[in-house]
Phi, psi and omega in degrees: 000129182264151176261135181278127174255126176258116180286130181267127173261124177262150181225200185294325181298336180266003179286135173239156182247117179250125178279105187275325183211187184299325194260313195245147176234133189243130168277139184192170176281322189225161176292323180296316175299312173310307188291320171306306182302314181303313177298313175296325182277321187263333182088000178286148183264170182299332176295333178273352183258166176298161172287155180306326177282353171260344176291126187246149171280117178285133181297146174290345176276347177303136188243147174232169175283136183306323179198175186281353177255010181221164177264358182290141179251154179216145181280149178303320174310311180298307176313307180300313183299323184280327186252346179297129184232022180088001178231145177312154171200163174277112183288315171202157188222131176234140171258137178256000000 
């Protein structure tokens, strides 16, 4: 008896935004994907990120400043829809 394997194709609707640390939120399909991409891209270690239980999924309705020189706001949804190309990326970064 053969097993039928169904490939799950993920798209924009499956993208989540994870707040991995105090400063950065990353768009990815899974937390593991976000963490791996983030550590490889930034060089930050797991110790410098929030523990898995503290990492939050950011609402797509959450609004951030468009850039540091403006008071205009943009939704996380709009950022993801505009910039998602199938690969994780930093959606927003804040410095305290």
